[in-house]
N, CA, C and O atoms as a Tinker XYZ file with bonds, in Angstrom:
   332  protein
     1  N      0.884000   -1.155000    0.040000    73     2
     2  CA     0.117000    0.008000    0.085000    64     1     3
     3  C      0.866000    1.289000   -0.027000    63     2     4     5
     4  O      1.679000    1.541000    0.863000    81     3
     5  N      0.699000    2.124000   -0.999000    73     3     6
     6  CA     1.518000    3.375000   -0.976000    64     5     7
     7  C      0.961000    4.547000   -0.125000    63     6     8     9
     8  O     -0.108000    4.501000    0.484000    81     7
     9  N      1.766000    5.545000   -0.156000    73     7    10
    10  CA     1.326000    6.615000    0.733000    64     9    11
    11  C     -0.013000    7.261000    0.516000    63    10    12    13
    12  O     -0.724000    7.617000    1.455000    81    11
    13  N     -0.335000    7.403000   -0.744000    73    11    14
    14  CA    -1.707000    7.877000   -1.130000    64    13    15
    15  C     -2.737000    6.935000   -0.539000    63    14    16    17
    16  O     -3.679000    7.419000    0.090000    81    15
    17  N     -2.639000    5.773000   -0.678000    73    15    18
    18  CA    -3.733000    4.636000   -0.175000    64    17    19
    19  C     -3.640000    4.734000    1.367000    63    18    20    21
    20  O     -4.720000    4.789000    1.956000    81    19
    21  N     -2.577000    4.762000    2.061000    73    19    22
    22  CA    -2.453000    4.885000    3.536000    64    21    23
    23  C     -3.259000    6.135000    4.086000    63    22    24    25
    24  O     -4.050000    6.113000    5.029000    81    23
    25  N     -2.875000    7.321000    3.247000    73    23    26
    26  CA    -3.547000    8.577000    3.746000    64    25    27
    27  C     -5.039000    8.551000    3.568000    63    26    28    29
    28  O     -5.785000    9.069000    4.399000    81    27
    29  N     -5.496000    7.918000    2.430000    73    27    30
    30  CA    -6.922000    7.907000    2.104000    64    29    31
    31  C     -7.590000    6.884000    3.243000    63    30    32    33
    32  O     -8.701000    7.153000    3.701000    81    31
    33  N     -6.887000    5.743000    3.661000    73    31    34
    34  CA    -7.387000    4.835000    4.585000    64    33    35
    35  C     -7.559000    5.607000    5.869000    63    34    36    37
    36  O     -8.593000    5.415000    6.509000    81    35
    37  N     -6.599000    6.513000    6.343000    73    35    38
    38  CA    -6.583000    7.253000    7.480000    64    37    39
    39  C     -7.826000    8.191000    7.330000    63    38    40    41
    40  O     -8.647000    8.305000    8.239000    81    39
    41  N     -7.921000    8.825000    6.199000    73    39    42
    42  CA    -8.931000    9.825000    6.194000    64    41    43
    43  C    -10.411000    9.310000    6.340000    63    42    44    45
    44  O    -11.318000    9.941000    6.882000    81    43
    45  N    -10.505000    8.098000    5.786000    73    43    46
    46  CA   -11.870000    7.412000    5.753000    64    45    47
    47  C    -12.220000    7.116000    7.227000    63    46    48    49
    48  O    -13.419000    7.033000    7.495000    81    47
    49  N    -11.340000    6.953000    8.188000    73    47    50
    50  CA   -11.676000    6.876000    9.564000    64    49    51
    51  C    -12.135000    8.119000   10.215000    63    50    52    53
    52  O    -12.547000    8.074000   11.374000    81    51
    53  N    -12.098000    9.111000    9.622000    73    51    54
    54  CA   -12.364000   10.545000   10.149000    64    53    55
    55  C    -11.684000   10.636000   11.488000    63    54    56    57
    56  O    -12.324000   10.493000   12.530000    81    55
    57  N    -10.379000   10.875000   11.469000    73    55    58
    58  CA    -9.628000   10.938000   12.675000    64    57    59
    59  C     -9.803000   12.422000   13.282000    63    58    60    61
    60  O    -10.101000   13.401000   12.598000    81    59
    61  N     -9.585000   12.436000   14.591000    73    59    62
    62  CA    -9.830000   13.866000   15.246000    64    61    63
    63  C     -8.709000   14.723000   15.088000    63    62    64    65
    64  O     -8.779000   15.885000   15.491000    81    63
    65  N     -7.557000   14.228000   14.483000    73    63    66
    66  CA    -6.263000   15.028000   14.277000    64    65    67
    67  C     -5.787000   15.166000   12.874000    63    66    68    69
    68  O     -4.581000   15.275000   12.654000    81    67
    69  N     -6.641000   15.167000   11.936000    73    67    70
    70  CA    -6.377000   15.267000   10.591000    64    69    71
    71  C     -6.145000   16.695000   10.195000    63    70    72    73
    72  O     -7.005000   17.562000   10.349000    81    71
    73  N     -4.895000   16.927000    9.653000    73    71    74
    74  CA    -4.444000   18.362000    9.371000    64    73    75
    75  C     -4.840000   18.787000    7.937000    63    74    76    77
    76  O     -5.133000   17.975000    7.060000    81    75
    77  N     -4.823000   20.131000    7.774000    73    75    78
    78  CA    -5.211000   20.631000    6.464000    64    77    79
    79  C     -4.226000   20.137000    5.326000    63    78    80    81
    80  O     -4.709000   19.901000    4.218000    81    79
    81  N     -2.970000   19.981000    5.526000    73    79    82
    82  CA    -2.140000   19.447000    4.581000    64    81    83
    83  C     -2.348000   18.010000    4.155000    63    82    84    85
    84  O     -2.201000   17.595000    3.005000    81    83
    85  N     -2.754000   17.205000    5.348000    73    83    86
    86  CA    -3.176000   15.787000    5.079000    64    85    87
    87  C     -4.486000   15.733000    4.184000    63    86    88    89
    88  O     -4.744000   14.785000    3.443000    81    87
    89  N     -5.223000   16.774000    4.324000    73    87    90
    90  CA    -6.493000   16.703000    3.544000    64    89    91
    91  C     -6.245000   17.143000    2.085000    63    90    92    93
    92  O     -6.899000   16.659000    1.161000    81    91
    93  N     -5.283000   18.073000    1.900000    73    91    94
    94  CA    -5.019000   18.537000    0.609000    64    93    95
    95  C     -4.339000   17.481000   -0.328000    63    94    96    97
    96  O     -4.564000   17.458000   -1.538000    81    95
    97  N     -3.477000   16.592000    0.316000    73    95    98
    98  CA    -2.763000   15.729000   -0.457000    64    97    99
    99  C     -3.709000   14.610000   -1.191000    63    98   100   101
   100  O     -3.597000   14.348000   -2.389000    81    99
   101  N     -4.640000   13.993000   -0.330000    73    99   102
   102  CA    -5.462000   13.014000   -1.139000    64   101   103
   103  C     -6.258000   13.720000   -2.174000    63   102   104   105
   104  O     -6.421000   13.187000   -3.272000    81   103
   105  N     -6.797000   14.953000   -1.883000    73   103   106
   106  CA    -7.720000   15.651000   -2.878000    64   105   107
   107  C     -6.848000   15.821000   -4.178000    63   106   108   109
   108  O     -7.265000   15.517000   -5.296000    81   107
   109  N     -5.762000   16.269000   -3.958000    73   107   110
   110  CA    -4.821000   16.390000   -5.294000    64   109   111
   111  C     -4.487000   15.180000   -5.849000    63   110   112   113
   112  O     -4.172000   15.148000   -7.038000    81   111
   113  N     -4.506000   14.045000   -5.101000    73   111   114
   114  CA    -4.278000   12.776000   -5.665000    64   113   115
   115  C     -5.399000   12.275000   -6.519000    63   114   116   117
   116  O     -5.183000   11.568000   -7.503000    81   115
   117  N     -6.542000   12.623000   -6.160000    73   115   118
   118  CA    -7.936000   12.467000   -6.899000    64   117   119
   119  C     -8.312000   13.317000   -8.024000    63   118   120   121
   120  O     -9.364000   13.199000   -8.652000    81   119
   121  N     -7.220000   14.350000   -8.291000    73   119   122
   122  CA    -7.461000   15.233000   -9.439000    64   121   123
   123  C     -7.988000   16.573000   -9.096000    63   122   124   125
   124  O     -8.269000   17.330000  -10.026000    81   123
   125  N     -8.172000   16.997000   -7.743000    73   123   126
   126  CA    -8.835000   18.319000   -7.399000    64   125   127
   127  C     -7.526000   19.313000   -7.330000    63   126   128   129
   128  O     -6.412000   19.025000   -6.892000    81   127
   129  N     -7.924000   20.433000   -7.825000    73   127   130
   130  CA    -6.924000   21.468000   -7.867000    64   129   131
   131  C     -7.251000   22.656000   -6.787000    63   130   132   133
   132  O     -8.317000   23.260000   -6.901000    81   131
   133  N     -6.429000   22.956000   -5.849000    73   131   134
   134  CA    -6.853000   23.860000   -4.889000    64   133   135
   135  C     -6.923000   25.496000   -5.496000    63   134   136   137
   136  O     -6.006000   26.023000   -6.126000    81   135
   137  N     -7.948000   26.010000   -5.223000    73   135   138
   138  CA    -8.062000   27.517000   -5.746000    64   137   139
   139  C     -8.438000   28.263000   -4.535000    63   138   140   141
   140  O     -9.357000   27.959000   -3.773000    81   139
   141  N     -7.540000   29.397000   -4.413000    73   139   142
   142  CA    -7.674000   30.343000   -3.171000    64   141   143
   143  C     -8.992000   30.990000   -3.414000    63   142   144   145
   144  O     -9.475000   31.208000   -4.525000    81   143
   145  N     -9.544000   31.287000   -2.218000    73   143   146
   146  CA   -10.707000   32.143000   -2.153000    64   145   147
   147  C    -10.543000   33.296000   -1.325000    63   146   148   149
   148  O     -9.402000   33.754000   -1.271000    81   147
   149  N    -11.461000   33.874000   -0.654000    73   147   150
   150  CA   -11.311000   35.008000    0.184000    64   149   151
   151  C    -11.056000   34.482000    1.580000    63   150   152   153
   152  O    -11.761000   33.635000    2.128000    81   151
   153  N     -9.960000   35.072000    2.124000    73   151   154
   154  CA    -9.566000   34.753000    3.473000    64   153   155
   155  C     -9.054000   33.238000    3.555000    63   154   156   157
   156  O     -8.125000   32.772000    2.896000    81   155
   157  N     -9.804000   32.592000    4.447000    73   155   158
   158  CA    -9.473000   31.188000    4.639000    64   157   159
   159  C    -10.276000   30.315000    3.910000    63   158   160   161
   160  O    -10.155000   29.104000    4.089000    81   159
   161  N    -11.140000   30.797000    3.052000    73   159   162
   162  CA   -11.963000   29.917000    2.144000    64   161   163
   163  C    -11.148000   29.340000    0.873000    63   162   164   165
   164  O    -10.415000   30.043000    0.177000    81   163
   165  N    -11.363000   28.049000    0.680000    73   163   166
   166  CA   -10.628000   27.522000   -0.497000    64   165   167
   167  C    -11.656000   26.669000   -1.263000    63   166   168   169
   168  O    -12.543000   26.023000   -0.704000    81   167
   169  N    -11.474000   26.723000   -2.488000    73   167   170
   170  CA   -12.321000   25.702000   -3.418000    64   169   171
   171  C    -11.279000   24.583000   -3.873000    63   170   172   173
   172  O    -10.092000   24.861000   -4.041000    81   171
   173  N    -11.710000   23.510000   -4.032000    73   171   174
   174  CA   -10.968000   22.272000   -4.608000    64   173   175
   175  C    -11.887000   21.939000   -5.804000    63   174   176   177
   176  O    -13.089000   21.753000   -5.612000    81   175
   177  N    -11.347000   21.862000   -7.018000    73   175   178
   178  CA   -12.202000   21.825000   -8.227000    64   177   179
   179  C    -11.478000   20.567000   -8.865000    63   178   180   181
   180  O    -10.264000   20.370000   -8.837000    81   179
   181  N    -12.432000   19.754000   -9.442000    73   179   182
   182  CA   -11.945000   18.635000  -10.260000    64   181   183
   183  C    -12.412000   18.798000  -11.575000    63   182   184   185
   184  O    -13.610000   18.619000  -11.794000    81   183
   185  N    -11.543000   19.152000  -12.606000    73   183   186
   186  CA   -11.753000   19.477000  -13.956000    64   185   187
   187  C    -12.580000   18.443000  -14.591000    63   186   188   189
   188  O    -13.557000   18.793000  -15.251000    81   187
   189  N    -12.246000   17.051000  -14.437000    73   187   190
   190  CA   -12.994000   16.059000  -15.109000    64   189   191
   191  C    -14.478000   16.087000  -14.998000    63   190   192   193
   192  O    -15.218000   15.882000  -15.960000    81   191
   193  N    -14.903000   16.359000  -13.743000    73   191   194
   194  CA   -16.325000   16.355000  -13.481000    64   193   195
   195  C    -16.936000   17.684000  -13.099000    63   194   196   197
   196  O    -18.140000   17.773000  -12.859000    81   195
   197  N    -16.113000   18.717000  -13.041000    73   195   198
   198  CA   -16.451000   20.022000  -12.720000    64   197   199
   199  C    -17.053000   20.094000  -11.230000    63   198   200   201
   200  O    -17.832000   20.982000  -10.882000    81   199
   201  N    -16.653000   19.167000  -10.476000    73   199   202
   202  CA   -17.025000   19.093000   -9.058000    64   201   203
   203  C    -16.279000   19.980000   -8.181000    63   202   204   205
   204  O    -15.049000   20.001000   -8.227000    81   203
   205  N    -17.013000   20.791000   -7.301000    73   203   206
   206  CA   -16.306000   21.843000   -6.537000    64   205   207
   207  C    -16.569000   21.409000   -5.200000    63   206   208   209
   208  O    -17.692000   21.014000   -4.887000    81   207
   209  N    -15.477000   21.457000   -4.268000    73   207   210
   210  CA   -15.554000   21.226000   -2.778000    64   209   211
   211  C    -15.095000   22.662000   -2.150000    63   210   212   213
   212  O    -14.050000   23.197000   -2.519000    81   211
   213  N    -15.830000   23.156000   -1.319000    73   211   214
   214  CA   -15.586000   24.396000   -0.753000    64   213   215
   215  C    -15.347000   24.214000    0.663000    63   214   216   217
   216  O    -16.182000   23.587000    1.314000    81   215
   217  N    -14.360000   24.660000    1.196000    73   215   218
   218  CA   -13.846000   24.444000    2.643000    64   217   219
   219  C    -13.154000   25.668000    3.252000    63   218   220   221
   220  O    -12.543000   26.481000    2.558000    81   219
   221  N    -13.265000   25.752000    4.437000    73   219   222
   222  CA   -12.538000   26.778000    5.194000    64   221   223
   223  C    -11.153000   26.177000    5.902000    63   222   224   225
   224  O    -11.205000   25.248000    6.707000    81   223
   225  N    -10.054000   26.746000    5.550000    73   223   226
   226  CA    -8.876000   26.352000    6.117000    64   225   227
   227  C     -8.965000   26.724000    7.584000    63   226   228   229
   228  O     -9.296000   27.847000    7.965000    81   227
   229  N     -8.618000   25.609000    8.468000    73   227   230
   230  CA    -8.788000   25.896000    9.911000    64   229   231
   231  C     -7.746000   26.991000   10.499000    63   230   232   233
   232  O     -6.597000   27.048000   10.062000    81   231
   233  N     -8.148000   27.729000   11.366000    73   231   234
   234  CA    -7.280000   28.623000   11.981000    64   233   235
   235  C     -7.908000   28.962000   13.483000    63   234   236   237
   236  O     -9.129000   28.932000   13.640000    81   235
   237  N     -7.108000   29.252000   14.460000    73   235   238
   238  CA    -5.701000   29.358000   14.183000    64   237   239
   239  C     -4.921000   28.151000   14.361000    63   238   240   241
   240  O     -3.698000   28.207000   14.228000    81   239
   241  N     -5.575000   26.934000   14.683000    73   239   242
   242  CA    -4.943000   25.702000   14.514000    64   241   243
   243  C     -4.834000   25.075000   13.058000    63   242   244   245
   244  O     -5.080000   25.848000   12.132000    81   243
   245  N     -4.555000   24.002000   12.802000    73   243   246
   246  CA    -4.305000   23.206000   11.645000    64   245   247
   247  C     -5.254000   22.096000   11.415000    63   246   248   249
   248  O     -5.326000   21.540000   10.319000    81   247
   249  N     -6.034000   21.741000   12.497000    73   247   250
   250  CA    -6.876000   20.527000   12.413000    64   249   251
   251  C     -8.248000   20.762000   11.822000    63   250   252   253
   252  O     -8.980000   21.665000   12.228000    81   251
   253  N     -8.597000   19.878000   10.796000    73   251   254
   254  CA    -9.763000   20.047000   10.113000    64   253   255
   255  C    -10.961000   19.462000   10.932000    63   254   256   257
   256  O    -10.792000   18.443000   11.602000    81   255
   257  N    -12.109000   20.066000   10.887000    73   255   258
   258  CA   -13.149000   19.767000   11.784000    64   257   259
   259  C    -13.789000   18.472000   11.185000    63   258   260   261
   260  O    -13.708000   18.215000    9.983000    81   259
   261  N    -14.403000   17.704000   12.050000    73   259   262
   262  CA   -14.944000   16.431000   11.593000    64   261   263
   263  C    -16.025000   16.598000   10.666000    63   262   264   265
   264  O    -16.107000   15.739000    9.789000    81   263
   265  N    -16.867000   17.517000   10.674000    73   263   266
   266  CA   -17.967000   17.796000    9.782000    64   265   267
   267  C    -17.432000   18.090000    8.364000    63   266   268   269
   268  O    -18.093000   17.732000    7.388000    81   267
   269  N    -16.275000   18.720000    8.225000    73   267   270
   270  CA   -15.748000   18.943000    6.890000    64   269   271
   271  C    -15.059000   17.802000    6.396000    63   270   272   273
   272  O    -14.957000   17.694000    5.174000    81   271
   273  N    -14.513000   16.834000    7.219000    73   271   274
   274  CA   -13.923000   15.675000    6.699000    64   273   275
   275  C    -15.081000   14.722000    6.129000    63   274   276   277
   276  O    -14.959000   14.035000    5.115000    81   275
   277  N    -16.247000   14.791000    6.957000    73   275   278
   278  CA   -17.394000   13.978000    6.567000    64   277   279
   279  C    -17.960000   14.468000    5.123000    63   278   280   281
   280  O    -18.282000   13.702000    4.215000    81   279
   281  N    -18.016000   15.777000    5.084000    73   279   282
   282  CA   -18.553000   16.298000    3.696000    64   281   283
   283  C    -17.654000   15.989000    2.572000    63   282   284   285
   284  O    -18.156000   15.703000    1.484000    81   283
   285  N    -16.296000   16.019000    2.732000    73   283   286
   286  CA   -15.517000   15.624000    1.607000    64   285   287
   287  C    -15.513000   14.048000    1.348000    63   286   288   289
   288  O    -15.344000   13.617000    0.207000    81   287
   289  N    -15.698000   13.227000    2.409000    73   287   290
   290  CA   -15.734000   11.898000    2.261000    64   289   291
   291  C    -17.000000   11.583000    1.445000    63   290   292   293
   292  O    -16.941000   10.705000    0.585000    81   291
   293  N    -18.087000   12.224000    1.661000    73   291   294
   294  CA   -19.424000   11.917000    0.933000    64   293   295
   295  C    -19.281000   12.417000   -0.431000    63   294   296   297
   296  O    -19.885000   11.811000   -1.316000    81   295
   297  N    -18.496000   13.539000   -0.762000    73   295   298
   298  CA   -18.292000   13.918000   -2.131000    64   297   299
   299  C    -17.474000   12.825000   -2.956000    63   298   300   301
   300  O    -17.772000   12.517000   -4.110000    81   299
   301  N    -16.460000   12.296000   -2.278000    73   299   302
   302  CA   -15.516000   11.385000   -2.818000    64   301   303
   303  C    -16.265000   10.128000   -3.162000    63   302   304   305
   304  O    -16.029000    9.539000   -4.217000    81   303
   305  N    -17.232000    9.665000   -2.234000    73   303   306
   306  CA   -18.092000    8.456000   -2.439000    64   305   307
   307  C    -18.893000    8.743000   -3.558000    63   306   308   309
   308  O    -18.918000    7.970000   -4.515000    81   307
   309  N    -19.606000    9.868000   -3.526000    73   307   310
   310  CA   -20.636000   10.118000   -4.707000    64   309   311
   311  C    -19.919000   10.078000   -6.146000    63   310   312   313
   312  O    -20.499000    9.680000   -7.156000    81   311
   313  N    -18.561000   10.547000   -6.122000    73   311   314
   314  CA   -18.003000   10.539000   -7.342000    64   313   315
   315  C    -17.335000    9.124000   -7.871000    63   314   316   317
   316  O    -16.797000    8.985000   -8.969000    81   315
   317  N    -17.481000    8.107000   -6.867000    73   315   318
   318  CA   -16.893000    6.812000   -7.074000    64   317   319
   319  C    -15.379000    6.689000   -6.818000    63   318   320   321
   320  O    -14.752000    5.684000   -7.154000    81   319
   321  N    -14.793000    7.794000   -6.183000    73   319   322
   322  CA   -13.431000    7.754000   -5.938000    64   321   323
   323  C    -12.973000    6.926000   -4.713000    63   322   324   325
   324  O    -11.832000    6.497000   -4.536000    81   323
   325  N    -14.079000    6.762000   -3.864000    73   323   326
   326  CA   -13.720000    5.945000   -2.593000    64   325   327
   327  C    -15.083000    5.022000   -2.484000    63   326   328   329
   328  O    -16.194000    5.478000   -2.756000    81   327
   329  N    -14.883000    3.825000   -2.104000    73   327   330
   330  CA   -16.010000    3.089000   -1.930000    64   329   331
   331  C    -16.730000    3.073000   -0.712000    63   330   332
   332  O    -17.747000    2.388000   -0.605000    81   331
């Protein structure tokens, strides 16, 4: 199992200590490009399907909230990228 697969497996468990950088890597691996927004808002766009995921970068800490991880997981499941 490679790094991408290990990180995706960790992401699927919705850990309480998942960082912003850890979230950006699997999204990039699935073809999402990070687009800056206003302030801490970011969009991740997948050109193949025109799917957009909007997220707030956590601050002042770096840990992504559980509800945001669940939203991203649902999008990845809907697109068939994760079972």
